[in-house]
Structures are given as C-alpha cells and as structure tokens.
C-alpha positions as CSV (number, residue, x, y, z in Angstrom):
1,M,10.8,-15.0,-22.3
2,V,8.9,-11.7,-23.9
3,H,11.2,-8.8,-25.3
4,V,11.2,-5.6,-24.1
5,S,12.6,-2.7,-26.5
6,S,14.6,-0.5,-24.9
7,L,13.7,3.3,-25.2
8,P,16.0,6.4,-26.0
9,R,18.1,7.3,-23.4
10,N,19.2,10.8,-22.7
11,D,22.8,9.8,-21.9
12,T,23.7,13.8,-20.7
13,G,21.0,14.6,-18.5
14,I,21.3,10.8,-17.3
15,E,24.6,12.4,-16.1
16,T,24.0,15.8,-15.0
17,V,21.0,14.3,-12.2
18,V,23.1,11.8,-10.9
19,G,25.8,14.3,-10.0
20,I,22.9,16.4,-8.9
21,L,21.8,13.9,-6.5
22,R,25.2,12.5,-5.1
23,Q,25.7,16.0,-3.8
24,R,22.2,16.3,-2.5
25,F,21.5,12.7,-0.9
26,A,25.2,11.5,0.1
27,D,25.2,7.9,0.5
28,R,21.3,7.9,0.1
29,C,22.4,7.6,-4.1
30,Q,23.7,4.3,-4.5
31,T,24.8,3.6,-8.4
32,G,26.6,0.3,-7.7
33,R,25.6,-2.2,-10.3
34,A,24.3,-5.3,-7.9
35,I,21.8,-2.6,-6.2
36,R,21.0,-0.9,-9.7
37,E,20.0,-4.6,-10.7
38,Q,17.9,-5.5,-7.7
39,H,16.0,-2.3,-8.2
40,G,15.4,-3.4,-11.9
41,H,12.8,-6.6,-12.5
42,T,14.0,-9.8,-10.7
43,T,10.6,-11.3,-9.7
44,T,8.7,-11.6,-12.9
45,W,9.8,-13.2,-16.8
46,I,10.5,-9.8,-18.2
47,P,14.3,-8.8,-18.5
48,N,15.7,-7.0,-15.9
49,Q,16.6,-3.7,-17.0
50,P,18.4,-1.4,-13.9
51,P,18.2,2.4,-13.3
52,D,21.3,4.5,-13.7
53,A,21.1,5.2,-10.1
54,V,19.0,4.3,-7.1
55,I,17.6,7.1,-4.4
56,F,16.3,6.0,-0.8
57,A,14.1,8.5,-0.2
58,E,13.1,9.2,3.6
59,T,10.2,12.3,3.0
60,T,8.3,13.7,0.5
61,E,10.4,16.2,0.4
62,D,13.4,13.8,-1.0
63,V,11.0,12.5,-3.5
64,A,10.1,16.3,-4.8
65,D,13.7,16.9,-4.9
66,V,14.7,13.9,-6.9
67,V,11.5,14.7,-8.8
68,R,12.4,18.2,-9.8
69,A,15.9,17.6,-10.5
70,C,14.9,14.8,-13.2
71,A,12.0,17.1,-14.8
72,A,14.7,19.7,-15.1
73,H,16.6,17.5,-17.2
74,R,13.6,15.2,-18.7
75,V,15.5,12.1,-16.4
76,P,13.2,9.3,-16.0
77,V,11.7,8.5,-12.6
78,I,10.8,5.0,-11.7
79,P,9.4,4.4,-8.1
80,F,9.9,1.6,-6.6
81,G,8.4,-0.3,-3.1
82,T,9.0,-3.8,-2.5
83,G,9.9,-5.0,-6.0
84,T,7.2,-7.7,-5.8
85,S,5.0,-6.6,-9.0
86,L,5.0,-9.1,-11.4
87,E,4.7,-7.1,-15.0
88,G,7.9,-5.3,-15.4
89,H,6.6,-2.0,-13.4
90,V,10.3,-1.2,-11.8
91,N,12.2,-1.9,-14.8
92,A,14.2,1.5,-16.6
93,P,14.0,0.9,-20.0
94,A,15.3,4.3,-20.8
95,G,17.4,4.3,-17.8
96,G,17.0,7.0,-14.9
97,I,16.7,7.3,-11.5
98,S,14.8,4.7,-9.1
99,V,12.8,6.2,-5.8
100,D,13.3,3.5,-3.2
101,T,10.3,4.5,-0.7
102,T,11.5,1.6,1.8
103,R,12.4,4.1,4.4
104,M,9.6,5.8,4.3
105,N,7.6,3.2,6.5
106,R,6.3,5.2,9.1
107,V,2.6,4.8,10.5
108,L,1.5,8.3,10.6
109,A,-2.0,8.4,12.5
110,V,-4.7,6.1,13.0
111,H,-8.2,7.1,13.5
112,P,-10.0,3.9,15.4
113,E,-13.2,5.7,15.2
114,D,-13.0,6.8,12.0
115,L,-11.9,3.3,10.5
116,D,-8.7,4.9,9.1
117,A,-5.1,5.3,8.8
118,V,-2.3,7.6,7.4
119,V,0.7,6.1,6.0
120,Q,4.0,6.0,4.4
121,P,4.0,4.2,1.2
122,G,6.7,1.6,1.9
123,V,4.7,0.4,5.0
124,T,4.0,-3.3,4.3
125,R,0.4,-4.9,4.8
126,K,1.7,-7.1,7.1
127,A,3.7,-4.1,9.2
128,L,0.3,-2.4,9.4
129,N,-1.5,-5.0,10.6
130,E,0.4,-5.2,13.3
131,H,0.6,-1.9,14.3
132,L,-3.1,-2.2,14.3
133,R,-3.1,-5.5,16.8
134,A,-4.1,-4.1,19.5
135,T,-6.7,-1.5,18.5
136,G,-9.5,-3.9,17.2
137,L,-8.4,-3.1,13.7
138,F,-7.4,-4.5,10.4
139,F,-6.9,-3.5,7.0
140,P,-8.1,-6.6,4.6
141,I,-6.0,-6.4,1.3
142,D,-3.4,-9.4,1.2
143,P,-2.1,-9.8,-2.1
144,G,0.5,-13.1,-2.0
145,A,3.7,-11.2,-1.4
146,D,4.4,-8.7,1.5
147,A,4.1,-5.8,-0.5
148,S,4.6,-1.8,0.0
149,L,1.1,-0.2,0.4
150,G,2.3,2.7,-1.7
151,G,3.3,-0.3,-4.7
152,M,-0.4,-2.0,-3.8
153,A,-2.1,1.3,-4.4
154,A,0.1,1.8,-7.8
155,T,-0.8,-1.5,-9.3
156,R,-4.3,-1.3,-7.7
157,A,-3.5,-4.7,-6.4
158,S,-6.2,-7.4,-4.3
159,G,-5.9,-10.7,-2.8
160,T,-7.8,-13.7,-1.2
161,N,-10.5,-10.8,0.9
162,A,-11.2,-8.9,-2.0
163,V,-14.4,-10.9,-3.0
164,R,-15.6,-9.4,0.7
165,Y,-13.7,-5.8,1.3
166,G,-12.5,-5.1,-2.3
167,T,-9.3,-4.3,-4.3
168,M,-7.1,-1.3,-3.2
169,R,-9.6,0.8,-5.5
170,D,-12.3,0.4,-2.6
171,N,-9.9,1.5,0.1
172,V,-7.9,4.2,-0.3
173,L,-9.5,7.5,0.8
174,S,-6.8,9.7,-0.8
175,L,-3.2,10.1,-1.7
176,E,-0.4,12.2,-1.2
177,V,1.1,12.7,-4.6
178,V,4.4,14.1,-6.1
179,L,3.5,14.9,-9.9
180,P,6.2,14.8,-12.5
181,S,6.8,18.2,-12.1
182,G,7.8,18.1,-8.6
183,E,4.5,19.5,-7.1
184,V,3.0,17.8,-4.2
185,I,-0.9,17.5,-4.4
186,R,-3.3,15.6,-2.6
187,T,-6.3,14.0,-4.2
188,G,-9.0,14.3,-1.1
189,R,-9.3,14.0,2.4
190,R,-10.1,11.6,5.7
191,A,-14.1,12.0,4.5
192,K,-15.7,8.6,3.2
193,K,-17.6,10.3,0.4
194,S,-17.0,13.2,-1.8
195,S,-18.1,15.0,-4.7
196,A,-15.6,17.6,-4.4
197,G,-14.7,17.2,-8.5
198,Y,-12.5,14.6,-10.5
199,D,-12.0,11.3,-8.8
200,L,-8.2,12.1,-8.6
201,T,-8.0,9.4,-6.0
202,R,-8.9,6.9,-8.2
203,L,-7.0,8.0,-11.0
204,M,-3.8,7.4,-9.5
205,V,-4.5,4.1,-7.8
206,G,-3.9,1.4,-10.5
207,S,-1.4,4.0,-12.7
208,E,1.2,2.3,-12.0
209,G,3.5,5.2,-11.4
210,T,2.6,6.7,-14.6
211,L,1.4,9.5,-12.9
212,G,3.2,11.1,-10.3
213,V,5.0,9.2,-6.9
214,I,2.9,8.3,-4.3
215,T,4.5,9.8,-0.9
216,E,1.3,9.1,1.7
217,L,-1.7,7.3,1.6
218,T,-5.2,7.4,3.7
219,L,-6.5,3.9,4.3
220,R,-9.4,2.4,5.0
221,L,-9.4,-0.1,7.9
222,Y,-12.1,-2.4,9.7
223,G,-12.9,-4.4,12.5
224,I,-11.4,-7.6,12.9
225,P,-14.3,-9.9,13.3
226,E,-15.3,-11.4,16.1
227,A,-15.1,-15.0,15.0
228,M,-13.8,-16.2,11.8
229,S,-14.4,-19.9,10.5
230,S,-12.4,-21.2,7.1
231,A,-13.5,-24.2,5.5
232,R,-12.6,-26.5,2.2
233,C,-14.4,-28.5,-0.1
234,T,-13.1,-31.4,-2.9
235,F,-15.0,-30.8,-6.2
236,P,-15.3,-33.4,-9.3
237,S,-14.4,-30.4,-11.6
238,V,-13.6,-26.9,-11.7
239,E,-17.3,-26.6,-13.4
240,A,-18.7,-28.0,-9.9
241,A,-16.5,-25.9,-8.1
242,C,-17.4,-22.9,-10.4
243,N,-21.1,-23.6,-9.5
244,A,-20.8,-23.7,-6.1
245,V,-19.3,-20.3,-6.2
246,I,-22.0,-18.8,-8.4
247,L,-24.9,-20.0,-6.0
248,T,-22.9,-18.9,-2.7
249,I,-23.0,-15.5,-4.0
250,Q,-26.5,-15.7,-5.3
251,M,-27.5,-16.4,-2.0
252,G,-25.9,-13.6,-0.7
253,I,-23.7,-15.4,1.8
254,P,-21.0,-12.5,2.8
255,V,-18.0,-14.8,2.0
256,A,-14.8,-13.4,3.2
257,R,-12.4,-16.0,1.2
258,M,-13.4,-17.9,-1.9
259,E,-10.2,-19.8,-3.7
260,L,-10.4,-22.2,-5.8
261,L,-7.1,-24.5,-6.6
262,D,-7.2,-27.1,-9.8
263,A,-5.9,-30.5,-9.1
264,E,-1.8,-29.7,-9.8
265,S,-2.4,-27.0,-7.4
266,V,-3.3,-29.0,-4.6
267,G,-0.5,-31.7,-5.4
268,A,2.0,-29.3,-5.0
269,I,0.8,-27.8,-1.8
270,N,0.5,-31.3,-0.2
271,G,4.1,-31.9,-0.9
272,Y,5.1,-28.5,0.4
273,A,3.2,-28.1,3.3
274,G,2.8,-31.5,4.7
275,L,-1.1,-31.9,4.1
276,D,-2.8,-34.8,2.6
277,L,-5.4,-32.6,1.0
278,P,-7.4,-35.2,-1.8
279,V,-5.6,-33.7,-5.3
280,A,-9.0,-32.9,-7.3
281,P,-10.2,-29.6,-7.8
282,L,-10.9,-27.9,-4.2
283,L,-12.1,-24.6,-3.3
284,L,-10.9,-22.4,0.1
285,L,-13.2,-20.2,1.8
286,E,-13.4,-18.1,4.8
287,F,-16.4,-16.6,6.7
288,H,-16.4,-13.5,9.2
289,G,-18.8,-12.2,11.7
290,S,-20.2,-13.3,14.8
291,S,-20.1,-17.0,16.3
292,A,-23.5,-18.1,15.5
293,G,-22.9,-16.2,11.8
294,V,-20.2,-17.7,10.5
295,A,-21.3,-21.0,11.9
296,E,-24.6,-20.3,9.8
297,Q,-22.7,-19.6,6.9
298,A,-20.5,-22.4,7.0
299,E,-23.3,-25.0,7.4
300,A,-25.2,-23.0,4.5
301,F,-22.1,-23.3,2.4
302,G,-21.9,-26.9,2.9
303,D,-25.7,-27.5,1.6
304,I,-24.7,-25.9,-2.0
305,A,-21.4,-27.7,-2.2
306,S,-23.1,-31.2,-1.6
307,E,-25.9,-30.1,-4.3
308,V,-22.8,-30.0,-7.1
309,G,-21.0,-32.4,-6.3
310,G,-18.8,-31.7,-3.4
311,T,-17.1,-34.2,-1.0
312,G,-15.5,-33.9,2.1
313,F,-16.6,-30.6,3.2
314,T,-14.9,-29.5,6.8
315,W,-15.3,-26.4,8.7
316,T,-12.9,-24.7,11.3
317,T,-12.5,-21.8,13.7
318,T,-9.6,-23.1,15.4
319,A,-7.2,-20.5,14.9
320,E,-4.0,-23.0,14.1
321,A,-6.1,-24.7,12.0
322,R,-7.2,-21.9,9.9
323,N,-3.7,-20.1,9.8
324,K,-1.9,-23.3,8.6
325,L,-4.8,-23.9,5.5
326,W,-4.5,-20.5,4.6
327,Q,-0.7,-20.0,5.2
328,A,-0.1,-23.0,2.5
329,R,-2.4,-21.5,-0.1
330,H,-0.2,-18.1,0.3
331,D,2.8,-19.8,-0.1
332,A,1.4,-21.9,-3.2
333,Y,4.0,-20.2,-5.2
334,W,7.0,-21.9,-3.8
335,A,4.8,-25.2,-4.0
336,M,4.4,-25.1,-7.7
337,L,8.0,-24.6,-8.0
338,T,8.7,-28.0,-6.3
339,L,6.7,-29.6,-9.3
340,R,9.5,-28.8,-11.5
341,P,12.9,-28.3,-9.9
342,G,15.1,-25.4,-11.8
343,A,12.3,-24.4,-14.2
344,Q,10.8,-20.2,-13.7
345,A,7.1,-19.7,-12.7
346,I,5.2,-17.2,-15.1
347,A,2.4,-16.1,-13.0
348,T,-0.6,-15.0,-14.8
349,D,-3.5,-13.0,-14.2
350,V,-7.0,-12.3,-16.2
351,C,-10.2,-11.8,-14.6
352,V,-14.1,-12.7,-16.0
353,P,-17.7,-13.0,-14.9
354,I,-17.8,-15.6,-12.6
355,S,-20.5,-17.3,-14.8
356,N,-17.7,-17.7,-17.7
357,L,-15.2,-18.8,-15.1
358,A,-15.7,-22.9,-15.2
359,E,-15.0,-22.2,-19.0
360,A,-12.1,-19.9,-18.6
361,V,-10.2,-22.1,-16.7
362,T,-11.1,-25.3,-18.3
363,R,-10.1,-24.0,-21.4
364,S,-6.7,-22.6,-20.0
365,Q,-6.0,-26.6,-18.3
366,A,-6.7,-27.8,-22.2
367,R,-4.8,-25.2,-24.1
368,A,-1.8,-25.6,-21.6
369,A,-2.0,-29.3,-22.2
370,E,-2.0,-28.6,-25.8
371,L,1.4,-27.1,-25.7
372,G,3.1,-30.0,-23.4
373,L,3.0,-26.9,-20.6
374,L,3.0,-27.4,-16.8
375,S,0.6,-24.6,-15.8
376,P,-1.3,-25.5,-12.1
377,V,-4.3,-22.9,-11.5
378,L,-5.3,-20.9,-8.9
379,G,-7.9,-18.0,-8.3
380,H,-10.1,-15.8,-5.9
381,V,-12.8,-17.4,-7.7
382,G,-15.3,-14.8,-5.8
383,D,-14.7,-12.3,-8.2
384,G,-13.6,-14.3,-11.4
385,N,-9.8,-13.7,-11.3
386,F,-7.5,-16.7,-11.6
387,H,-4.0,-17.3,-12.3
388,N,-1.9,-20.0,-14.8
389,T,1.5,-20.6,-13.3
390,I,3.2,-21.4,-15.8
391,L,6.8,-23.5,-15.1
392,V,9.0,-22.9,-18.2
393,D,12.6,-24.1,-18.8
394,P,14.4,-20.6,-18.8
395,D,17.1,-22.1,-21.7
396,D,14.6,-24.0,-23.7
397,A,13.9,-21.5,-26.4
398,E,11.0,-23.7,-28.0
399,E,9.3,-23.9,-24.8
400,R,9.3,-20.2,-24.1
401,A,8.0,-19.5,-27.3
402,K,5.2,-21.7,-26.6
403,C,4.7,-19.7,-23.3
404,D,4.8,-16.2,-24.7
405,G,2.1,-17.6,-27.6
406,F,-0.1,-19.4,-24.0
407,I,-0.3,-16.1,-22.3
408,S,-1.3,-14.0,-25.5
409,W,-4.1,-17.0,-26.1
410,L,-5.3,-15.9,-22.7
411,S,-5.8,-12.4,-22.4
412,E,-7.4,-13.1,-26.1
413,M,-9.7,-15.5,-24.1
414,A,-10.4,-13.5,-21.4
415,L,-11.7,-11.0,-23.5
416,E,-13.8,-13.2,-25.4
417,L,-15.5,-14.0,-22.7
418,D,-15.8,-10.2,-21.7
419,G,-13.2,-10.5,-18.8
420,T,-10.4,-8.2,-18.6
421,I,-6.4,-9.1,-19.1
422,T,-5.3,-8.5,-15.6
423,G,-7.4,-8.7,-12.4
424,E,-4.9,-7.9,-10.3
425,H,-1.1,-7.6,-11.4
426,G,-1.2,-4.4,-13.6
427,V,-0.2,-4.1,-17.1
428,G,3.4,-2.7,-17.0
429,Q,5.5,-3.6,-19.8
430,G,4.0,-7.5,-20.5
431,K,0.3,-6.4,-21.2
432,M,0.8,-3.2,-23.3
433,L,-0.3,-4.7,-26.4
434,S,-3.3,-6.2,-24.6
435,L,-4.5,-3.3,-23.2
436,V,-5.5,-1.5,-26.6
437,K,-7.4,-5.1,-27.5
438,E,-9.4,-4.6,-24.1
439,T,-10.0,-0.6,-24.0
440,G,-10.3,0.3,-27.8
441,G,-10.6,4.1,-28.1
442,A,-10.2,4.6,-24.3
443,A,-6.6,3.9,-24.9
444,S,-5.9,6.9,-26.1
445,V,-8.2,8.7,-23.7
446,M,-5.6,7.5,-21.4
447,S,-2.7,8.8,-23.5
448,A,-4.1,12.0,-23.3
449,I,-4.1,12.4,-19.7
450,K,-0.5,10.7,-19.0
451,R,0.5,13.5,-21.9
452,A,-1.2,16.2,-20.2
453,I,-0.1,15.7,-16.5
454,D,3.8,14.2,-17.7
455,P,4.4,16.3,-21.2
456,D,8.2,15.1,-21.1
457,G,6.7,11.7,-20.4
458,I,9.7,11.1,-17.5
459,M,7.4,9.4,-15.2
460,N,7.8,5.3,-15.3
461,P,8.0,5.8,-19.0
462,G,7.4,2.5,-20.9
463,K,4.8,1.3,-19.2
464,I,0.7,0.8,-19.5
465,L,0.7,2.8,-22.6
466,G,4.5,2.5,-23.9
467,A,6.7,5.6,-24.8
468,D,3.4,7.9,-24.5
C-alpha cells in the first residue's frame, strides 16, 4: 500500500516527556508495545506507526498537562478517539504521545428546550443517542463506525443522514480545545448563530488534530420524527438510479437518507445479511416527518423511480423491517470482505456534484475492471459522496501497486468533475499530495494558519499538510 515516510524524531525530548508523564499519570501512562501499536493506525491500508507512550486522559486538565509537557520539549501530540478513521490520522510518524480520550466519555449537559447537548470527546454517537432516548431527541450524524464525537468533529465526519441533517460541520455549535501551547480555549457559546469574530469552531472542525485537542463539544440535536418510512428500489443502471436522485432533490422531497449500492455490493449484502434483493443497482431511502408526510414522500419517490426505469419499489414504516435494511447497509464493509476471503478492504472516499455522480461511479467501475480490481461501490448519493471498497491481496505487490494507482486516479477524476478528494474521511496521511492539487494556493494559507497556531509543529505532525 502507500508508503508513509517517518519524520525526524526528537528522542531526547520524547524520553524526557515520557518520564514526566509517568510521574504525573502513573498507570494511565502506558508504553507497552501492544498498546502503542493499537494506537497507531490499524483500520486502514496505511502502515502502523505507533507512538512512544499512550496517556489515558480523564479531564481537560489532563490533556492540557500532556500538551504543556510536550510543548516544553517539542514532542508530538497525537489525539486518539476510537481509532476508526481511515487515512492514518492517529499514526505517529515522528513518535510522540498519543492522548487517548476514551475515558472522557460523559454527557455533561442536555438542554432539550434548546435542542443541544454538551459532551466530552470520548462519547460515541451510539452512546449519546442512548442517553437521549428518553428526551425525544437524537443526534443524526452516523458514520459507519461507532466513532467518538471528538474524532467525528476532528475529521468533519458525516454518514447516511447527511442529505437532510448535514455533516459535523453543520452540527457542532462550539468546542473546548487545548491548543499546542497547552492553553484551553472555547470557540463559541450555545447560541445557534454568532457574528462575533472569526469562526474558530469551523476552523477546528475538520482540522484532524493538527491545531489542537478537542476536549468538549456542544452539539445540535433534533426531535425524533413522529414517523419514519424506508424504501428501496432497483434500477437498470447506476445512471438511472442517479437520475432518480437528482429528480428527487430537485422536486424538494425532504429525504433523510439516500444510499446507492451497485450490483456487487447488493450481492455481498444478500449473502451476509440473509436478504434476497435483486442483484442490480439499488437505492435505499428513508423519509422523516408525520405519518401522512412520510407516506406522501415515499409515494412521490415511487413515481419518480418508475419514470426512470426503477422496479420493485417498496416502502415500510415498520421499525423491524427498517432496522434490518439499514443494519445491512451499515454492515456493508463486513459484507464486502466475504466477496474475497483473506483480502484487505480499502475504503476510498470522493465526492462530486450529483449531476456528475453517474459519470463518476460508472467511470470508477470501468477503471477498476480494466485493472482487474474487485471494487464494489456504495455511496451517500444525496450529496454526491461515494466509496469504492477495493479488495486487495496484501501480499501481492503488483496488485497493491494497481490499487495505489487506482486511488490516485480516483482523486484526479473527482477533481476533473469539479468534486473533492474526500467527502468525509479526511486527508490524514493518505491524501496529502492530492490536497495540494485540489486547493492550489489555498494550501499555503492553511500552512500559514498551522504555523501561527502550532509554530513548533507538535500537534499531530505529518497529517493534512505534511511536516508543516
């Protein structure tokens, strides 16, 4: 897979800081090889680069103490949530200290009347929604993994609900952040809008731990809809499915979820989840609203689907049937692994305007076939984001090289179609070169911001902008 270079190490500083942190944190400072490798990247194709020590933080002051010690000796700090990101975000290419926030897992406050909640960064999305269950509220952002909310903010994550509820960028009201100096700041308040100065919240959301460590989040919540309906429909081609998506959005149907699966993905899910869906391009949808409203929305989509050749349209409001269908979608990664036992799955992530989506998906399928790569496709087509999941023999050097080339080609194609190299996974280590191609001169502005906030380059070095 991709070859990630190591950065120069400050061995003297690292040794000094590890000694300081052992005294400060006792058994919450771990240096065993196994636990360090668990905190290097293990869920991706990028090689593991473990930190020199792992600190299990429990408070904001814990995080600040770690960062201050590291700042004094110019030692890297790598924030860690649940380790489910996909672009090498938690690797330690220059060594350093991993700050594990999983024990910072308290919901600090819920304000039902204001539709917001204040949480620590180690709270996962599922844990938050379980906590909210009795309030009639929920948090809608749902990446495939049960990720931590701090990590989701850091990577600007989204998921299947993004077409209606947006991404983390749209649902974080404010943050508490420990800066590279060890100073603790708040980027905003609970007000739903503000014109007070620079938007530091949006700067930190998506910064991938390169500007600070998130220690508290204030999140926007939503009322659980009175009714939900889920629908599915099979199409003769990806293009026909995408045309149905475009017409649905143009008509203003307030769809909550809209997911595309190609024939290979459908076949994998059938085998894994025990379903009997037609093995052809498929759209899965969900509608939220009143009982009458969701029925009307589903029926309106059914009319659109039939116009572009869709068949087998069905919809249901039964919770059991809805949950089975969406659980199968969320298990797609594991289902795809069954298509080639022993292979490594590499999840890609590009996003294009929906008018270019059919072209992008079909070109990616054709390119993968040309290279002899098994590469099922699924995507959040309501916002143009799709994923090729490439199944590769990790011991086959020639196949790995083809995979590398395909991923680079995919990013180039997305840019050609006026899209982006990443819709939700982030840049990390894997897409740094492509970021410069996408942003051009704006990359130098990002570098200037990084140097201003983190002049010694200790905060998650080697991510987004390389060694800046």
